[in-house]
C-alpha positions in Angstrom: 0.0 0.0 0.0 1.3 3.5 -0.8 2.3 6.0 1.9 -0.9 7.9 1.3 -3.0 4.8 2.2 -6.2 3.7 0.6 -8.4 6.5 -0.8 -11.1 7.4 1.8 -13.2 10.3 3.1 -11.4 13.2 4.9 -13.2 12.7 8.2 -10.5 11.0 10.1 -10.9 8.8 13.1 -9.9 8.3 16.7 -8.7 5.1 18.3 -7.2 3.8 21.6 -3.7 2.4 21.8 -2.9 -0.7 23.8 0.1 0.9 25.4 -1.6 4.1 26.5 -4.8 5.4 28.1 -4.7 8.4 25.8 -6.8 8.4 22.6 -5.0 8.9 19.3 -6.3 10.3 16.0 -5.7 9.6 12.4 -6.5 12.2 9.7 -5.3 13.6 6.4 -3.4 16.9 6.2 -3.7 19.5 3.5 -1.4 17.5 1.2 -3.4 14.4 1.6 -0.9 12.6 3.8 -2.1 10.6 6.8 -1.1 12.0 10.2 -1.1 10.0 13.4 -1.2 12.2 16.5 -2.1 12.0 20.2 -5.2 13.9 21.2 -4.1 14.1 24.8 -7.6 13.0 26.0 -8.7 10.0 28.0 -12.2 9.7 26.7 -13.6 9.3 23.2 -15.8 12.4 23.1 -13.0 14.8 24.0 -10.7 13.1 21.5 -13.3 13.6 18.8 -13.5 17.3 19.6 -9.7 17.5 19.2 -10.0 15.7 15.8 -12.7 18.1 14.6 -10.5 21.1 15.5 -7.7 19.6 13.4 -10.1 19.1 10.5 -11.5 22.6 10.7 -7.9 24.0 10.9 -7.0 21.9 7.8 -10.0 23.2 5.8 -9.2 26.8 6.9 -5.5 26.4 5.9 -4.2 27.0 9.4 -3.3 23.3 10.3 0.5 23.9 10.1 0.2 26.6 12.7 -1.9 24.5 15.0 0.4 21.4 14.7 3.4 23.6 15.3 1.9 24.6 18.6 1.5 21.0 19.6 5.2 20.4 19.8 5.9 23.8 21.4 7.2 23.8 24.9 6.2 26.3 27.5 9.8 27.6 27.8 10.0 28.2 24.1 6.7 30.1 24.1 7.7 32.1 27.2 10.8 33.3 25.4 8.7 34.5 22.4 6.2 36.1 24.8 8.9 38.0 26.8 10.5 39.3 23.6 7.4 40.2 21.6 4.5 40.8 24.0 6.0 41.8 27.3 8.3 44.7 26.5 7.2 48.3 25.7 5.2 49.4 23.8 2.9 46.4 24.4 3.5 46.6 28.2 5.2 49.0 30.5 8.8 48.4 31.7 7.5 47.7 35.2 5.1 45.0 33.8 8.0 43.4 31.9 10.1 43.2 35.0 7.1 41.5 36.8 6.8 39.0 34.0 10.5 38.2 34.2 10.3 37.7 37.9 7.3 35.4 37.6 9.0 33.3 35.0 11.7 32.4 37.5 9.1 30.3 39.2 6.9 29.3 36.3 9.8 27.9 34.1 11.0 25.2 36.5 7.5 23.8 36.7 6.2 24.2 33.2 9.3 24.9 31.1 9.9 21.4 29.5 6.2 20.6 29.2 4.5 20.9 25.8 1.9 23.6 25.7 -0.8 21.1 24.7 0.0 19.0 27.9 -0.5 21.9 30.4 -3.7 21.1 32.2 -5.8 22.8 34.8 -4.7 20.0 37.3 -1.0 20.8 36.7 -1.7 24.5 37.3 -3.7 23.9 40.5 -0.9 21.7 41.8 1.6 24.5 41.1 -0.5 27.0 42.9 -1.0 24.8 46.0 2.7 24.2 46.2 3.6 27.9 45.9 1.0 28.8 48.6 2.8 26.5 51.0 6.3 27.8 50.1 8.3 29.8 52.5 8.9 33.5 51.8 12.6 34.1 51.0 14.2 37.3 52.2 17.7 38.3 51.5 19.4 40.2 54.3 22.9 41.1 55.3 23.0 37.9 57.3 22.1 35.9 54.1 19.0 34.2 52.9 16.2 33.8 55.4 12.8 32.2 55.3 10.0 34.2 56.9 6.5 32.7 57.0 4.7 31.7 53.8 4.1 33.6 50.5 1.2 35.9 50.5 -1.7 34.7 48.3 -1.5 38.0 46.4 2.0 37.1 45.3 1.0 33.7 44.0 -2.1 35.1 42.4 0.1 37.6 40.4 2.0 34.6 39.0 -1.3 32.9 38.1 -2.4 36.1 36.3 0.8 36.3 34.3 0.5 32.6 33.4 -3.0 33.2 32.2 -1.9 36.1 30.1 0.9 34.1 28.5 -1.5 31.3 27.6 -4.2 33.7 26.4 -1.7 35.1 23.8 -0.9 31.5 22.8 -4.6 30.9 22.2 -4.9 34.1 20.1 -1.8 33.0 18.1 -3.3 29.6 17.4 -0.6 27.8 19.4 -3.1 26.5 21.9 -6.7 25.4 21.5 -7.9 26.7 24.9 -6.5 28.3 28.0 -6.3 25.7 30.8 -6.3 28.5 33.4 -10.0 29.0 32.6 -10.7 25.8 34.4 -8.7 26.8 37.5 -10.2 28.2 40.7 -7.7 29.9 42.9 -7.3 27.9 46.1 -7.7 30.8 48.5 -9.5 34.1 48.7 -7.3 37.0 47.6 -9.6 40.0 48.2 -9.1 39.9 52.0 -5.3 39.4 51.9 -4.5 42.7 50.3 -4.4 46.0 52.1 -7.4 48.2 51.8 -6.7 51.5 49.9 -6.5 54.6 52.0 -8.9 57.4 51.0 -7.4 60.7 52.0 -9.8 63.0 53.9 -10.0 66.8 53.3 -8.4 67.5 56.6 -5.5 65.1 55.9 -5.0 66.8 52.5 -4.7 70.2 54.1 -2.2 68.9 56.6 -0.1 67.1 54.0 -0.1 70.2 51.7 1.1 72.3 54.7 4.2 70.2 55.2 4.9 69.4 51.5 7.4 71.3 49.4 5.9 73.5 46.7 6.3 71.0 43.8 4.9 68.1 45.8 1.9 70.2 46.9 1.1 70.8 43.3 1.4 67.1 42.5 -1.0 66.3 45.3 -3.6 68.8 44.2 -3.4 67.8 40.5 -3.8 64.1 41.4 -6.8 64.5 43.6 -8.5 66.9 41.2 -7.8 65.0 38.0 -6.9 61.4 38.9 -3.7 61.5 36.8 -1.2 58.6 37.3 1.9 60.1 39.0 4.8 58.4 37.3 3.4 57.5 33.9 1.3 60.6 33.1 2.0 63.6 35.5 5.7 63.8 36.1 6.8 63.4 32.4 4.5 66.2 31.3 6.0 69.0 29.1 4.6 72.5 29.3 3.5 72.3 25.7 1.0 69.7 26.8 -0.9 72.3 28.9 -3.6 74.5 27.5 -4.3 76.7 30.5 -6.5 79.1 28.5 -9.0 76.3 27.7 -8.2 74.5 31.0 -7.0 71.3 29.4 -4.0 69.0 29.8 -3.1 66.6 27.0 -1.8 63.2 28.1 0.4 61.9 25.2 1.7 58.8 27.1 -0.2 56.6 29.5 -0.3 53.1 31.0 -3.1 52.1 28.6 -4.3 53.2 25.2 -7.5 54.6 26.7 -5.4 56.7 29.1 -4.1 58.8 26.2 -6.6 61.7 26.2 -7.4 65.3 27.0 -8.3 65.9 30.6 -10.2 69.1 31.7 -9.1 70.9 34.8 -10.9 72.1 37.9 -10.2 75.5 39.3 -7.8 74.0 41.9 -6.0 71.9 39.3 -5.6 74.9 37.1 -4.1 76.9 39.9 -1.7 74.1 40.7 -0.5 73.8 37.1 0.0 77.6 37.0 2.0 77.4 40.2 4.2 74.6 38.9 4.8 76.5 35.6 6.4 79.2 37.8 8.3 76.7 39.9 9.8 75.1 36.7 10.8 78.4 35.0 13.5 77.7 32.5 12.7 74.1 31.7 10.4 72.6 29.1 9.2 70.1 31.7 6.8 70.8 34.4 8.7 68.8 36.9 12.4 69.0 35.9 15.0 66.8 37.6 17.3 68.5 40.0 19.9 65.8 39.9 23.0 66.4 37.6 23.5 62.8 36.8 19.8 62.0 36.2 19.1 59.7 33.2 15.9 61.6 32.4 15.3 65.4 32.4 12.3 65.1 34.6 11.5 63.7 38.0 11.0 60.0 37.9 10.1 59.5 41.6 8.9 61.5 44.6 8.6 58.6 47.0 11.2 59.9 49.5 9.7 63.4 49.5 6.2 61.9 49.9 7.4 59.7 52.9 9.1 62.6 54.6 6.0 64.8 54.2 3.7 62.2 55.7 6.1 61.7 58.6 6.2 65.5 59.3 2.4 65.6 59.0 2.1 62.9 61.7 0.2 60.5 59.3 0.8 56.8 58.7 2.3 56.0 55.4 0.2 55.2 52.3 1.0 55.1 48.7 0.8 58.3 46.6 -1.0 56.3 43.9 -3.9 56.0 46.3 -4.7 59.7 45.6 -6.3 58.3 42.4 -8.6 56.3 44.7 -9.4 59.5 46.5 -10.3 61.2 43.3 -12.6 58.3 42.3 -14.2 58.3 45.8 -14.9 62.0 45.7 -16.5 61.8 42.3 -18.8 58.9 43.4 -19.7 60.9 46.6 -20.6 63.8 44.4 -23.2 61.7 42.6 -21.2 60.8 39.4 -22.3 57.4 38.0 -19.9 54.5 38.5 -19.4 53.8 34.8 -18.5 57.4 34.2 -16.1 57.4 37.1 -14.3 54.6 35.2 -14.2 56.8 32.1 -12.7 59.7 34.2 -10.0 57.4 35.4 -9.4 56.3 31.8 -9.2 52.6 32.6 -11.6 50.8 30.4 -12.1 50.3 26.7 -12.8 53.8 25.5 -12.9 52.9 21.8 -16.6 53.8 21.5 -16.6 56.6 24.0 -13.8 58.4 22.2 -15.9 58.8 19.1 -17.7 61.6 20.9 -14.7 63.4 22.1 -16.3 66.8 22.4 -19.3 65.4 24.3 -16.9 63.5 26.5 -15.0 66.7 27.5 -18.3 68.5 28.3 -19.5 65.6 30.4 -16.1 65.4 32.2 -16.3 69.1 33.0 -19.7 68.7 34.4 -18.6 65.6 36.4 -15.6 67.5 37.9 -18.0 70.2 39.3 -19.4 67.4 41.5 -16.2 66.6 43.3 -17.1 66.3 47.0 -13.9 67.3 48.9 -15.5 66.5 52.3 -16.4 62.9 51.1 -14.3 61.0 53.7 -15.5 63.1 56.7 -19.2 62.4 56.4 -20.9 59.5 58.1 -23.6 58.8 55.5 -23.4 56.1 52.9 -22.1 57.2 49.5 -24.1 56.2 46.4 -24.4 57.1 42.8 -28.1 57.7 43.0 -30.7 58.8 45.5 -30.8 56.8 48.7 -34.3 56.0 50.1 
């Protein structure tokens, strides 16, 4: 009999092998050659589903891509992901570093495994083991183990693994993401620290002890919700339109973050003040260090920590001023979905079609900022409370 075998229909078939509990499949490729391949499934119904996917891919002309993914190891795919989907401009530099850190733990477990062989059971086993792993801390006395890893740390690795496999699905290197069938073993919501929402009295005290430029940063953040390190500090003066009370954000963490943001009266005053503070520089927050790699401030963490200490307040992240901005909008009666738009977080593809209407709506929403929101006892809501 020839290598092509006896002429038959192109439906293919599945069959069990005596030496394995896994079902195999037999089908013809685009060239008419017979292929024998493991389905990776232990029952006939699932095996037939895999066969149908192969036949559909063959008819659509994408079978070579799908077959190539079958012999692809996780480590090989991780290398491609880190090089092509992890670095800027796809993701921020900070996100890339987090991906690299997570791969240090994901590779030893999944590195040599074929992408097709990664199952939800393997992932759940990995998560359970990581949750029972001791936390490693490097000190001047050497490596020390202090308690167990926080669930939030393990959950971050899980989210990165899900993202890596999601891209593989989109690129037709994987039929489905096995993470979809995984339920994280522990509750994560209660393990993370609750954000601090700055009150009006706390803001006044912090502004009193803050240097001039930091005071302007604080006011701008709580009045506009700008991200401090990705949007606010790198701003050039040319991005400001004080006459029309607008600031243009040319760079952001997400695509929907690139937009024009209207200014409140207080934000307008803070920008004017910073324009005077940064006289002689094209940047609003120029760097004062001679050996700085960038011409603008890249961090204000030390100044922020010193200011909180002088004000007699416990430390909280400056990024939480964005939470304060959102809380004050909600307390002022702005609908939740529009608060999300003001924070520029979601998919704004449709909303940006009405850019002029968006600006007017944002201006109206900013007039509803409730700066006393955290000092009232009543429950906040986006609509009337009965």
